[in-house]
PAZAPA-4460 file (N, C-alpha, C; in steps of 0.05 Angstrom, whole numbers, plus 32768, in hexadecimal, padded with zeros to 4 digits):
% residues 324
    n_x    n_y    n_z   ca_x   ca_y   ca_z    c_x    c_y    c_z   seq   type   mol
   7E65   74E5   70B0   7E7E   74E3   70BC   7E7D   74F2   70D8     1      X     A
   7E7C   74E3   70ED   7E7C   74EF   7108   7E97   74EE   7116     2      X     A
   7E9C   7503   7124   7EB5   7504   7134   7EB1   74FC   7150     3      X     A
   7EC2   74ED   715B   7EC0   74E4   7177   7ED9   74EF   7187     4      X     A
   7ED3   74F6   71A1   7EE7   7502   71B1   7EF5   74E9   71BF     5      X     A
   7F0F   74E9   71BF   7F1E   74D4   71CC   7F37   74E1   71D8     6      X     A
   7F43   74D1   71EA   7F5C   74D9   71F7   7F73   74C6   71EE     7      X     A
   7F88   74D1   71E3   7F9C   74C0   71D8   7FAF   74B5   71EF     8      X     A
   7FB0   74C4   7205   7FC1   74BB   721B   7FB1   74BF   7235     9      X     A
   7F9B   74B0   7239   7F8A   74B4   7250   7F97   74B4   726B    10      X     A
   7FAB   74A0   726E   7FB8   749E   7289   7FC9   74B7   728F    11      X     A
   7FD1   74C5   727B   7FE0   74DD   7281   7FD0   74F2   728E    12      X     A
   7FB5   74EF   7290   7FA5   7502   729E   7FAA   7501   72BC    13      X     A
   7FB6   74ED   72C5   7FBC   74EB   72E2   7FCE   7502   72EC    14      X     A
   7FDA   7511   72D8   7FE8   7528   72E1   7FD7   753B   72F0    15      X     A
   7FBC   753A   72E9   7FAA   754C   72F7   7FA8   7547   7316    16      X     A
   7FB2   7530   731E   7FB2   752B   733A   7FC3   7540   7349    17      X     A
   7FD6   754D   733A   7FE5   7563   7346   7FD5   7578   7352    18      X     A
   7FBC   7579   7349   7FAA   758E   7354   7FA3   758A   7371    19      X     A
   7FA6   7571   7379   7FA0   7569   7396   7FB2   7578   73A9    20      X     A
   7FCD   757C   73A0   7FE0   7589   73B1   7FDA   75A5   73B9    21      X     A
   7FD4   75B7   73A6   7FCC   75D1   73AD   7FB3   75D3   73BC    22      X     A
   7F9F   75C2   73B6   7F87   75C1   73C4   7F8A   75BA   73E1    23      X     A
   7F9A   75A4   73E4   7F9F   759B   73FF   7FAE   75AF   7410    24      X     A
   7FC3   75BC   7404   7FD2   75D0   7411   7FC0   75E8   7419    25      X     A
   7FAF   75EF   7406   7F9D   7606   740B   7F8A   75FF   7422    26      X     A
   7F7E   75E7   7421   7F6A   75E1   7435   7F77   75DE   7452    27      X     A
   7F8F   75D3   7452   7F9D   75D0   746C   7FA4   75EC   7477    28      X     A
   7FAE   75FD   7464   7FB4   7619   746E   7F9C   7628   7478    29      X     A
   7F87   7626   746B   7F6E   7634   7473   7F64   7629   748E    30      X     A
   7F67   760F   7493   7F5D   7604   74AC   7F6F   760E   74C3    31      X     A
   7F89   760F   74BE   7F9B   761A   74D3   7F94   7637   74D9    32      X     A
   7F90   7647   74C3   7F8A   7663   74C8   7F6F   7668   74D7    33      X     A
   7F5C   7657   74D1   7F42   7659   74DE   7F45   7653   74FC    34      X     A
   7F54   763D   7502   7F59   7637   751D   7F68   764C   752D    35      X     A
   7F7B   7659   751D   7F8B   766E   752A   7F7A   7686   7530    36      X     A
   7F67   768D   751C   7F56   76A4   7521   7F43   76A0   7538    37      X     A
   7F3A   7687   7539   7F27   7681   7550   7F36   7683   756A    38      X     A
   7F4F   767A   756B   7F5E   767C   7583   7F64   7698   758A    39      X     A
   7F69   76AA   7576   7F70   76C5   757D   7F58   76D7   757C    40      X     A
   7F41   76CB   7576   7F28   76DA   7574   7F29   76F1   7560    41      X     A
   7F33   76E8   7547   7F35   76FC   7531   7F20   76F5   751B    42      X     A
   7F17   770A   750F   7F02   7707   74FA   7F11   76FD   74E0    43      X     A
   7F01   76EE   74D1   7F0C   76E3   74B6   7F0E   76FB   74A3    44      X     A
   7F24   76FC   7493   7F28   7712   747F   7F13   7710   7468    45      X     A
   7F0D   7729   745F   7EF9   7729   7448   7F08   7722   742E    46      X     A
   7EF8   771A   741B   7F04   7714   7400   7F01   76F8   73F6    47      X     A
   7F12   76E7   7401   7F13   76CB   73F6   7F25   76C7   73DE    48      X     A
   7F3B   76D9   73DD   7F4D   76D8   73C7   7F5D   76BD   73C6    49      X     A
   7F63   76B3   73DE   7F72   769A   73DE   7F62   7683   73D2    50      X     A
   7F47   7684   73D6   7F37   766F   73CB   7F37   7672   73AC    51      X     A
   7F36   768A   73A1   7F37   768E   7385   7F50   7683   7379    52      X     A
   7F67   768A   7387   7F81   7680   737C   7F83   7662   737D    53      X     A
   7F78   7656   7392   7F7A   7638   7393   7F68   762C   737C    54      X     A
   7F51   7638   7377   7F40   762F   7363   7F4E   7630   7347    55      X     A
   7F5C   7646   7343   7F6A   764A   7329   7F81   7636   7327    56      X     A
   7F8F   762F   733C   7FA4   761A   733A   7F99   75FE   7335    57      X     A
   7F81   75F8   7341   7F73   75DF   733B   7F6C   75DE   731D    58      X     A
   7F61   75F4   7313   7F58   75F5   72F6   7F71   75F1   72E3    59      X     A
   7F87   75FD   72EC   7F9F   75FB   72DB   7FA8   75DD   72D9    60      X     A
   7FA8   75D0   72F1   7FB0   75B5   72F2   7F9D   75A3   72E3    61      X     A
   7F83   75A8   72E6   7F70   7597   72D8   7F72   759A   72B9    62      X     A
   7F77   75B3   72B0   7F79   75B8   7293   7F93   75AB   7288    63      X     A
   7FA8   75AC   7298   7FC1   759F   7290   7FBF   7580   728F    64      X     A
   7FAD   7576   72A2   7FA8   7559   72A1   7F99   7551   7288    65      X     A
   7F86   7562   727F   7F77   755E   7266   7F8C   755E   724E    66      X     A
   7F9D   7572   7250   7FB1   7575   723B   7FC3   755D   7237    67      X     A
   7FCC   7553   724F   7FDE   753B   7250   7FCF   7522   7244    68      X     A
   7FB4   7521   7248   7FA6   750A   723D   7FA2   750B   7220    69      X     A
   7FAA   7521   7213   7FAA   7525   71F6   7F8D   751F   71EB    70      X     A
   7F7B   7532   71EF   7F60   752F   71E4   7F62   7532   71C6    71      X     A
   7F51   7524   71B7   7F52   7525   719A   7F37   751F   718E    72      X     A
   7F32   752A   7177   7F1A   7523   7169   7F21   750F   7152    73      X     A
   7F15   74F9   7151   7F1A   74E3   713F   7F03   74E1   712B    74      X     A
   7F0A   74E4   7111   7EF6   74E1   70FD   7EFD   74C9   70EC    75      X     A
   7EEB   74B6   70EA   7EF0   749F   70DB   7EDC   749C   70C3    76      X     A
   7EE7   7499   70AC   7ED5   7499   7094   7EDB   747F   7084    77      X     A
   7EC8   7474   7078   7ECB   745D   7067   7ED9   7465   704C    78      X     A
   7EEE   7455   7045   7EFA   745B   702B   7EED   744B   7016    79      X     A
   7EDE   745A   7004   7ED0   744E   6FEE   7EDF   744E   6FD4    80      X     A
   7EDF   7438   6FC7   7EED   7435   6FAD   7EDA   7427   6F99    81      X     A
   7EE0   742B   6F80   7ED0   7420   6F6A   7ED4   7401   6F6B    82      X     A
   7EBE   73F2   6F69   7EC0   73D5   6F69   7EC3   73CA   6F4D    83      X     A
   7EBE   73DB   6F39   7EBF   73D2   6F1D   7ED5   73DE   6F0D    84      X     A
   7EE7   73EC   6F19   7EFD   73FA   6F0B   7F17   73FA   6F19    85      X     A
   7F2D   73F8   6F0B   7F48   73F9   6F16   7F5A   7407   6F03    86      X     A
   7F71   7411   6F0E   7F85   741E   6EFD   7FA0   7411   6F04    87      X     A
   7FB2   7413   6EF1   7FCD   7409   6EF6   7FE2   741C   6EE9    88      X     A
   7FF4   7423   6EF8   8009   7437   6EEF   8023   7428   6EEB    89      X     A
   802E   742B   6ED2   8048   741F   6ECC   805C   7437   6EC8    90      X     A
   8072   7433   6ED6   8087   7447   6ED5   80A0   743B   6EC5    91      X     A
   80A7   7449   6EB1   80BF   7441   6EA1   80D9   7445   6EB2    92      X     A
   80E7   7431   6EB7   80FF   7432   6EC9   8119   742C   6EB8    93      X     A
   8117   742E   6E9E   812F   7429   6E8D   8144   7440   6E93    94      X     A
   815C   743C   6E8A   8172   744E   6E8F   816E   746A   6E83    95      X     A
   815F   746B   6E6E   815A   7485   6E61   8149   7498   6E73    96      X     A
   813B   748B   6E87   812A   749A   6E9A   813C   74A8   6EAE    97      X     A
   8157   74A3   6EAE   8169   74B3   6EBF   8171   74CE   6EB2    98      X     A
   8167   74D3   6E9A   816D   74EC   6E8D   8161   7505   6E9C    99      X     A
   8171   751A   6E9C   8169   7532   6EAB   8174   754A   6E9C   100      X     A
   816A   7562   6EA4   8173   757A   6E97   818F   7581   6E9F   101      X     A
   8198   7578   6EB7   81B3   757E   6EC1   81BB   7568   6ED4   102      X     A
   81D4   7567   6EDB   81DE   7552   6EED   81CF   7552   6F08   103      X     A
   81C5   756A   6F10   81B7   756B   6F2A   8198   756E   6F27   104      X     A
   818F   756D   6F0D   8173   7570   6F08   8163   7557   6F0E   105      X     A
   8149   7559   6F0F   8137   7542   6F14   8137   7530   6EFB   106      X     A
   813B   7517   6EFF   813A   7505   6EE8   811F   74FF   6EDF   107      X     A
   811C   74F3   6EC8   8102   74EC   6EBE   80F5   74D8   6ED1   108      X     A
   8106   74C5   6EDC   80FA   74B2   6EEE   80EF   74C0   6F08   109      X     A
   80FE   74D1   6F13   80F4   74E1   6F2A   80DA   74EF   6F25   110      X     A
   80D9   74FB   6F0D   80C0   750A   6F06   80AA   74F6   6F02   111      X     A
   80B0   74DF   6EF6   809C   74CA   6EF2   8090   74C0   6F0C   112      X     A
   80A1   74BB   6F1E   8098   74B1   6F39   8087   74C6   6F47   113      X     A
   808F   74E0   6F46   807F   74F4   6F51   8063   74F6   6F42   114      X     A
   8063   74F4   6F29   804C   74F4   6F1A   8039   74DD   6F21   115      X     A
   8044   74C5   6F25   8034   74AD   6F2C   8025   74B3   6F47   116      X     A
   8034   74BD   6F5C   8028   74C3   6F75   8012   74D8   6F73   117      X     A
   8017   74ED   6F62   8002   7500   6F5E   7FEA   74F4   6F50   118      X     A
   7FEE   74E3   6F3C   7FD7   74D7   6F2E   7FC6   74C7   6F42   119      X     A
   7FD5   74B7   6F52   7FC6   74A5   6F66   7FB7   74B6   6F7B   120      X     A
   7FC2   74CE   6F82   7FB5   74DE   6F96   7F9A   74EA   6F89   121      X     A
   7F9A   74ED   6F6E   7F83   74F8   6F62   7F6F   74E3   6F59   122      X     A
   7F75   74C9   6F60   7F63   74B3   6F5A   7F5C   74A4   6F75   123      X     A
   7F55   74B2   6F8A   7F53   74A4   6FA4   7F3D   748D   6FA4   124      X     A
   7F2A   748F   6F93   7F14   747B   6F93   7F19   7464   6F7F   125      X     A
   7F30   7464   6F73   7F38   744F   6F60   7F4F   743E   6F6B   126      X     A
   7F4B   7425   6F6E   7F60   7413   6F76   7F76   7414   6F60   127      X     A
   7F8E   741A   6F68   7FA3   741E   6F55   7FBC   7411   6F5D   128      X     A
   7FC9   7404   6F4A   7FE3   73F6   6F4E   7FFA   7403   6F40   129      X     A
   8012   73F8   6F43   8029   7404   6F36   803D   73EE   6F31   130      X     A
   804C   73F3   6F19   8060   73E0   6F11   8075   73EE   6F02   131      X     A
   8089   73E0   6EF9   809F   73EA   6EEA   80A0   73DE   6ECD   132      X     A
   80AB   73EE   6EBB   80AD   73E5   6E9F   80C8   73EA   6E94   133      X     A
   80D4   73D6   6E89   80EE   73DA   6E78   80E9   73C9   6E5F   134      X     A
   80F6   73B1   6E5D   80EE   739F   6E47   80DC   7389   6E53   135      X     A
   80D2   738D   6E6A   80BD   737C   6E77   80B0   738E   6E8B   136      X     A
   8098   7386   6E93   8089   7394   6EA7   8088   7381   6EC1   137      X     A
   808C   738E   6ED8   808D   7380   6EF0   807B   738F   6F04   138      X     A
   8069   7381   6F13   8057   738F   6F26   8065   7395   6F40   139      X     A
   8061   73AD   6F4B   806A   73B3   6F65   8053   73B3   6F79   140      X     A
   803C   73BB   6F70   8024   73BC   6F81   800C   73B7   6F6E   141      X     A
   7FFC   73A3   6F73   7FE3   739E   6F65   7FCF   73B4   6F6D   142      X     A
   7FBB   73BA   6F5C   7FA7   73CE   6F62   7F9C   73CC   6F7E   143      X     A
   7F9F   73E1   6F8D   7F98   73E3   6FA9   7F8A   73FD   6FB0   144      X     A
   7F79   73FC   6FC4   7F6B   7415   6FCD   7F7D   7425   6FE0   145      X     A
   7F94   741A   6FE8   7FA4   7426   6FFB   7FB8   743A   6FED   146      X     A
   7FB2   7454   6FEF   7FC2   7468   6FE2   7FDD   746B   6FEF   147      X     A
   7FDF   7466   700A   7FF8   7468   7018   800B   7452   700F   148      X     A
   8000   743A   700C   8011   7424   7002   801C   742A   6FE6   149      X     A
   800C   7435   6FD5   8014   743C   6FBA   802B   7450   6FBD   150      X     A
   8029   7465   6FCD   803D   7479   6FCE   8058   746E   6FD9   151      X     A
   8055   745C   6FEF   806D   7450   6FFA   807B   743E   6FE4   152      X     A
   806C   7430   6FD5   8077   741F   6FC0   8086   742E   6FAC   153      X     A
   807A   7444   6FA1   8088   7455   6F8D   80A1   7461   6F9A   154      X     A
   809F   746B   6FB1   80B6   7479   6FBE   80CE   7466   6FC3   155      X     A
   80C8   744E   6FCC   80DE   743C   6FD6   80E4   7425   6FC4   156      X     A
   80D2   741B   6FB3   80D7   7403   6FA4   80DC   7406   6F87   157      X     A
   80DB   741F   6F7E   80DF   7424   6F61   80F8   7434   6F5C   158      X     A
   810A   7428   6F4C   8124   7435   6F46   812C   742C   6F2A   159      X     A
   8141   743B   6F20   8149   7436   6F04   8153   7419   6F00   160      X     A
   8147   740C   6EEC   814F   73F1   6EE5   814F   73DD   6EFB   161      X     A
   813B   73E1   6F0D   8138   73CE   6F24   811D   73C2   6F24   162      X     A
   811B   73A9   6F1D   8131   7397   6F16   813C   739C   6EFA   163      X     A
   8153   7393   6EF3   8160   7399   6EDA   8151   738C   6EC3   164      X     A
   8152   7397   6EAB   8144   738C   6E94   8150   7370   6E8D   165      X     A
   8140   7361   6E7E   8148   7346   6E76   8160   7348   6E62   166      X     A
   815E   735A   6E4E   8171   735D   6E39   8185   7372   6E3F   167      X     A
   819E   736E   6E37   81B2   7384   6E3A   81B6   7393   6E20   168      X     A
   81A8   73A9   6E1C   81A8   73B7   6E03   81AC   73D6   6E0A   169      X     A
   81B6   73E4   6DF5   81B9   7402   6DFA   819E   740E   6DFD   170      X     A
   8189   7405   6DEF   816E   740E   6DF5   815E   73F6   6DFE   171      X     A
   8155   73F9   6E17   8147   73E2   6E25   8129   73E3   6E20   172      X     A
   811E   73FB   6E23   8100   73FE   6E24   80F3   73F2   6E0B   173      X     A
   80DD   73E3   6E10   80CB   73DD   6DFA   80AF   73DD   6E07   174      X     A
   809D   73E8   6DF9   8081   73EA   6E02   8070   73D2   6DFE   175      X     A
   807B   73BF   6DF0   806B   73A7   6DEB   8062   7397   6E04   176      X     A
   8072   7397   6E1A   806A   7388   6E31   8052   7394   6E40   177      X     A
   8049   73AC   6E37   8030   73B7   6E43   8019   73A4   6E41   178      X     A
   801A   7393   6E2D   8006   737E   6E29   8003   736C   6E42   179      X     A
   801A   7367   6E4F   801B   7355   6E67   8009   7360   6E7C   180      X     A
   8006   7379   6E7F   7FF5   7384   6E94   7FD8   737C   6E8F   181      X     A
   7FCF   737D   6E76   7FB4   7375   6E70   7FAD   7358   6E72   182      X     A
   7FC1   7347   6E6E   7FBA   732B   6E6C   7FC5   7319   6E82   183      X     A
   7FD3   7324   6E95   7FE0   7314   6EAA   7FD6   7318   6EC6   184      X     A
   7FBC   731F   6EC8   7FAE   7320   6EE2   7FB6   7338   6EF4   185      X     A
   7FC0   734D   6EE6   7FC6   7365   6EF6   7FAC   7371   6F02   186      X     A
   7F97   7372   6EF3   7F7D   737C   6EFB   7F6C   7368   6F06   187      X     A
   7F5C   736E   6F1B   7F49   735B   6F26   7F32   7354   6F12   188      X     A
   7F29   733B   6F12   7F13   7334   6EFF   7EFB   7346   6F01   189      X     A
   7EF6   7351   6F19   7EDF   7362   6F1E   7EE2   737E   6F10   190      X     A
   7EFB   7384   6F08   7F00   739F   6EFC   7EF8   739D   6EDE   191      X     A
   7EE1   73A6   6ED9   7ED8   73A6   6EBC   7EE2   73BF   6EAD   192      X     A
   7EE9   73D4   6EBC   7EF4   73EB   6EB0   7F11   73EE   6EBA   193      X     A
   7F23   73EF   6EA7   7F41   73EE   6EAE   7F4F   7403   6E9F   194      X     A
   7F62   7410   6EAC   7F72   7425   6E9F   7F90   741E   6EA6   195      X     A
   7FA0   741E   6E92   7FBE   741B   6E94   7FCA   7435   6E8F   196      X     A
   7FD8   7440   6EA3   7FE4   745A   6EA1   8002   7456   6E9F   197      X     A
   8010   745F   6E8A   802D   7459   6E87   803C   7474   6E87   198      X     A
   8050   7476   6E99   8061   748D   6E9B   807C   7485   6E8E   199      X     A
   8082   7491   6E78   8099   7488   6E68   80A5   749F   6E58   200      X     A
   80BF   749D   6E51   80CB   74B0   6E3E   80C5   74A8   6E21   201      X     A
   80B9   7491   6E1D   80B2   7488   6E02   80C8   7480   6DF1   202      X     A
   80E0   747E   6DFC   80F8   7477   6DEB   80F9   7457   6DEB   203      X     A
   80E8   744D   6DD9   80E5   7430   6DD7   80EF   7423   6DBF   204      X     A
   80F6   740A   6DC1   80FD   73FB   6DA9   80E3   73F5   6D99   205      X     A
   80E4   73EE   6D80   80CC   73E9   6D70   80BC   73D2   6D7D   206      X     A
   80A2   73D4   6D7B   8092   73BF   6D86   8079   73BC   6D75   207      X     A
   8069   73A7   6D7A   8052   73A0   6D69   8039   73AE   6D73   208      X     A
   8032   73C4   6D65   801C   73D4   6D6D   8001   73C4   6D6A   209      X     A
   8000   73B4   6D56   7FE7   73A5   6D51   7FE2   7391   6D67   210      X     A
   7FF6   7382   6D6E   7FF3   736E   6D83   7FEC   737B   6D9E   211      X     A
   7FFB   7391   6DA4   7FF5   739F   6DBE   7FD9   73A9   6DBF   212      X     A
   7FD0   73B7   6DAA   7FB5   73C1   6DAA   7FA0   73AA   6DAB   213      X     A
   7FA7   7394   6D9F   7F93   737D   6DA0   7F90   7373   6DBC   214      X     A
   7FA7   7370   6DCB   7FA6   7367   6DE7   7F97   737A   6DF8   215      X     A
   7F9D   7394   6DF6   7F8F   73A7   6E06   7F73   73AA   6E01   216      X     A
   7F6A   73A3   6DE9   7F4C   73A5   6DE3   7F3E   738C   6DEC   217      X     A
   7F4B   7377   6DF3   7F3E   735E   6DFC   7F2D   7364   6E14   218      X     A
   7F14   735C   6E14   7F02   7363   6E2A   7F08   7353   6E44   219      X     A
   7F06   7360   6E5B   7F00   737E   6E5E   7F19   738E   6E53   220      X     A
   7F14   73A1   6E43   7F28   73B1   6E36   7F38   73C1   6E4A   221      X     A
   7F51   73C5   6E44   7F63   73D7   6E55   7F68   73F0   6E46   222      X     A
   7F5F   7406   6E50   7F64   7420   6E43   7F80   742A   6E49   223      X     A
   7F8C   7438   6E38   7FA8   7440   6E3A   7FAB   745E   6E3C   224      X     A
   7FB9   7467   6E50   7FC0   7484   6E54   7FDE   7486   6E56   225      X     A
   7FEA   7493   6E43   8007   7496   6E43   800F   74B2   6E4A   226      X     A
   8023   74B3   6E5C   802E   74CE   6E66   804C   74D0   6E5D   227      X     A
   8052   74E3   6E4C   806C   74E5   6E42   807E   74F5   6E54   228      X     A
   8091   74E8   6E61   80A3   74F5   6E73   80BE   74F9   6E63   229      X     A
   80C1   7511   6E57   80D7   7514   6E45   80DB   7532   6E3E   230      X     A
   80F5   7538   6E3D   80FC   7554   6E33   8114   7550   6E21   231      X     A
   8114   755C   6E0A   8129   7559   6DF7   8145   7561   6DFF   232      X     A
   8147   7573   6E11   8162   757D   6E18   816F   756D   6E2E   233      X     A
   8162   7556   6E37   816D   7547   6E4D   8183   7534   6E45   234      X     A
   8193   752C   6E58   81A9   751A   6E54   81AD   7507   6E6D   235      X     A
   81BA   74F2   6E6A   81C1   74E1   6E80   81DC   74E8   6E89   236      X     A
   81E0   74EC   6EA3   81F9   74F4   6EAF   8205   74DE   6EC0   237      X     A
   821F   74DB   6EBE   822D   74C8   6ECE   8231   74D2   6EEA   238      X     A
   823C   74C1   6EFC   823F   74CB   6F19   8250   74E3   6F1B   239      X     A
   8262   74E9   6F09   8273   7500   6F0A   8265   751A   6F00   240      X     A
   824D   7516   6EF5   823E   752D   6EEA   8243   7531   6ECD   241      X     A
   8252   7520   6EC0   8258   7523   6EA3   8241   7516   6E92   242      X     A
   823B   7522   6E7C   8227   7516   6E69   8231   74FC   6E5F   243      X     A
   8220   74E7   6E5E   8225   74CE   6E51   8220   74D1   6E32   244      X     A
   8236   74CF   6E24   8234   74D3   6E07   8223   74BD   6DF8   245      X     A
   8220   74A5   6E06   8212   748F   6DF9   81F4   7495   6DF7   246      X     A
   81EA   74A7   6E08   81CD   74AD   6E08   81C8   74C6   6DF8   247      X     A
   81B3   74C4   6DE5   81A9   74DA   6DD7   818B   74D9   6DD7   248      X     A
   817D   74EF   6DDF   8160   74EE   6DDE   8155   74E6   6DC5   249      X     A
   8140   74D5   6DC5   8132   74CC   6DAE   811C   74DE   6DA8   250      X     A
   811F   74EE   6D93   810A   7502   6D8D   80F2   74F7   6D7E   251      X     A
   80F3   74DD   6D79   80DB   74CF   6D6E   80C9   74C3   6D84   252      X     A
   80D2   74C7   6D9D   80C3   74B9   6DB2   80A6   74C0   6DB4   253      X     A
   80A0   74DA   6DB2   8084   74E2   6DB4   8074   74D7   6D9D   254      X     A
   8080   74D6   6D86   8070   74CB   6D6F   806A   74AD   6D73   255      X     A
   807C   749F   6D80   8077   7483   6D85   8060   7480   6D98   256      X     A
   805E   7492   6DAE   8049   7490   6DC1   802E   7498   6DB3   257      X     A
   8030   74AC   6DA1   8017   74B5   6D92   800C   749D   6D80   258      X     A
   801F   748F   6D74   8017   7478   6D63   800B   7462   6D75   259      X     A
   8016   745D   6D8D   800B   744A   6D9F   7FEF   7451   6DA6   260      X     A
   7FEB   746C   6DAE   7FD0   7475   6DB7   7FBD   7472   6DA0   261      X     A
   7FC4   7478   6D88   7FB2   7476   6D72   7FA9   7459   6D6D   262      X     A
   7FBD   7447   6D70   7FB7   742A   6D6C   7FA6   741E   6D7F   263      X     A
   7FA6   7428   6D98   7F99   741C   6DB0   7F80   742C   6DB8   264      X     A
   7F7C   7444   6DAC   7F67   7455   6DB6   7F6E   7462   6DD0   265      X     A
   7F89   7465   6DD5   7F92   7470   6DEF   7F95   748F   6DEC   266      X     A
   7FA3   749A   6E00   7FA8   74B6   6E00   7FC5   74BB   6E0B   267      X     A
   7FD0   74D1   6E00   7FEC   74D9   6E09   7FEB   74F4   6E15   268      X     A
   7FFA   74F7   6E2B   7FFB   7511   6E39   8017   7518   6E3F   269      X     A
   801E   7532   6E3E   8039   753A   6E47   803A   7538   6E65   270      X     A
   8052   7536   6E70   8054   7534   6E8D   804A   754B   6E9C   271      X     A
   8048   7563   6E8E   803E   757B   6E9B   801F   757D   6E9B   272      X     A
   8013   7569   6E8F   7FF5   7568   6E8D   7FE9   7551   6E9D   273      X     A
   7FF0   754F   6EB7   7FE6   7539   6EC7   7FC7   753D   6ECB   274      X     A
   7FBF   7556   6ECC   7FA2   755B   6ED0   7F92   7550   6EB8   275      X     A
   7F9C   7553   6EA1   7F90   7548   6E89   7F8F   752A   6E89   276      X     A
   7FA5   751E   6E93   7FA5   7500   6E96   7F91   74F7   6EA9   277      X     A
   7F90   7504   6EC0   7F7C   74FC   6ED5   7F5F   74FE   6ECA   278      X     A
   7F5A   7514   6EBC   7F3F   7518   6EB0   7F39   7502   6E9C   279      X     A
   7F4D   74FA   6E8D   7F4A   74E4   6E7A   7F43   74C9   6E86   280      X     A
   7F52   74C4   6E9C   7F4D   74AB   6EAB   7F31   74AB   6EB7   281      X     A
   7F29   74C2   6EC2   7F0D   74C4   6ECD   7EF9   74C1   6EB7   282      X     A
   7EFC   74CB   6E9F   7EEA   74C7   6E89   7EE9   74A9   6E81   283      X     A
   7EFF   749D   6E81   7F00   7480   6E79   7EF2   746E   6E8D   284      X     A
   7EF5   7475   6EA6   7EE8   7464   6EBB   7ECC   746C   6EC1   285      X     A
   7EC4   7484   6EBA   7EA9   748D   6EBE   7EA1   748A   6EDC   286      X     A
   7E89   7481   6EE1   7E7F   747D   6EFC   7E75   7461   6EFE   287      X     A
   7E75   7457   6F18   7E6D   743A   6F1C   7E69   7435   6F39   288      X     A
   7E62   741D   6F40   7E5D   7415   6F5C   7E77   7418   6F6D   289      X     A
   7E72   741D   6F86   7E8A   741E   6F99   7E87   740A   6FB0   290      X     A
   7E9C   7403   6FBC   7E9C   73F3   6FD4   7EAF   73FD   6FE8   291      X     A
   7EAA   73F5   7002   7EBC   73FD   7017   7ED7   73EE   7017   292      X     A
   7EEC   73FC   7018   7F06   73F0   7017   7F17   73FB   702E   293      X     A
   7F0F   73F5   7046   7F1E   7400   705D   7F12   741A   7066   294      X     A
   7F1F   7425   707C   7F15   743E   7086   7F2D   7451   7089   295      X     A
   7F26   746B   7088   7F3A   7480   708B   7F36   748E   70A6   296      X     A
   7F4A   7490   70B7   7F48   749E   70D0   7F58   74B7   70D1   297      X     A
   7F4B   74CD   70D9   7F59   74E6   70DD   7F56   74EF   70FA   298      X     A
   7F6D   74F6   7105   7F6E   74FE   7121   7F76   751B   7123   299      X     A
   7F66   752B   7131   7F6D   7547   7136   7F70   754C   7154   300      X     A
   7F89   7551   715B   7F8E   7554   7177   7F83   756F   7182   301      X     A
   7F78   756D   719A   7F6E   7586   71A8   7F7E   758E   71C0   302      X     A
   7F96   7581   71C5   7FA5   7587   71DC   7FAD   75A5   71DF   303      X     A
   7FB3   75B3   71C9   7FBB   75CF   71CC   7FA5   75E1   71D8   304      X     A
   7F8D   75D9   71D6   7F77   75EB   71DF   7F75   75EC   71FE   305      X     A
   7F74   75D4   720C   7F73   75D7   7229   7F8E   75E2   7235   306      X     A
   7FA4   75DC   7226   7FBE   75E8   722F   7FBD   7606   722E   307      X     A
   7FB2   7611   7219   7FAF   762E   7217   7F9B   7638   722B   308      X     A
   7F86   762A   7230   7F71   7631   7243   7F7C   7633   725F   309      X     A
   7F8F   7622   7265   7F9C   7622   7280   7FAA   763C   7285   310      X     A
   7FB1   764B   7271   7FBE   7665   7276   7FAC   7679   7284   311      X     A
   7F92   7677   7280   7F7E   7689   728B   7F7E   7688   72AA   312      X     A
   7F77   766F   72B6   7F78   766F   72D4   7F94   7673   72DF   313      X     A
   7FA9   766B   72D0   7FC4   7670   72DA   7FCA   768F   72DB   314      X     A
   7FC2   769E   72C6   7FC5   76BB   72C6   7FB5   76C7   72DC   315      X     A
   7F9C   76BD   72E1   7F8C   76C9   72F6   7F98   76C4   7312   316      X     A
   7FA3   76AC   7316   7FB0   76A6   7330   7FC7   76B9   7335   317      X     A
   7FD8   76BC   7320   7FEE   76CE   7324   7FE7   76EA   7328   318      X     A
   7FD1   76F2   731A   7FC8   770F   731D   7FBE   7713   733A   319      X     A
   7FAE   7701   7345   7FA3   7704   735F   7FBA   7703   7375   320      X     A
   7FCE   76F1   7370   7FE4   76EF   7382   7FF5   7708   7382   321      X     A
   7FF9   7715   736B   800B   772C   736A   7FFC   7746   7372   322      X     A
   7FE2   7745   7374   7FD1   775C   737B   7FD3   7762   7398   323      X     A
   7FDB   774E   73A8   7FDC   7752   73C4   7FF0   7767   73CC   324      X     A
***
């Protein structure tokens, strides 16, 4: 990875032309003084301080011109991703995910979205997609090497019950549609190693464990990592801040996720153990071939340095001027 020097605003360097004015004024003044001394038969003064001051002013203008051109170091690196592995993150967006510890606390959905972004940031070499889950799963972004696109999608396109579930029930979530991720072309055919990461409170209607595990095991198999976003003391609050009596936390939620993990050979992690979840995903995907999927550019501006350097000749010019 080599850095190249470039100027972000090269035409702005024309401000250095301002250096011509003090130089021209200085040269014209010295010529007139020389002619006057010759006419009066006077000797030239010793020192040459005016020349030094003029040189300092030229240096100041030149350095400010460099500053205006915005010099920068540009580092461009190839973004390498696994060619044989992909991950997909599903976020439960059912109404129970609006539960929080207080009316002003972070909801389960907010925590799940933050966790999804954190997980993606820790898997930079894995093409990762994101979707929503209620009583159906819908893709928001297919597996992609673009981490910025993933973050924007999670931040702007994922909200509670958007789109709304198909059925109107008190409890909407069911984990059976997870099978759709494995069989409906979510992963690219080249992805022989696949991981489905589900962020959910686990408050699901009954579903067919046998059928779901059968679909996930179909080759190429889809490994399952479940992250339980849930706290027993949480409630859903209405716009006035009052608790909604219709919602009660399901204390069997974790046991349902544990049963799903046992049936599918998957793993369950608490929301506070994202590091463990990342380590598990890494272990499942192991290592494999990579390919270039775009480039990453980092720009480091150098403009402050010539601007600070210009203070030296400016200070010297002022010092010589005031010493007279």
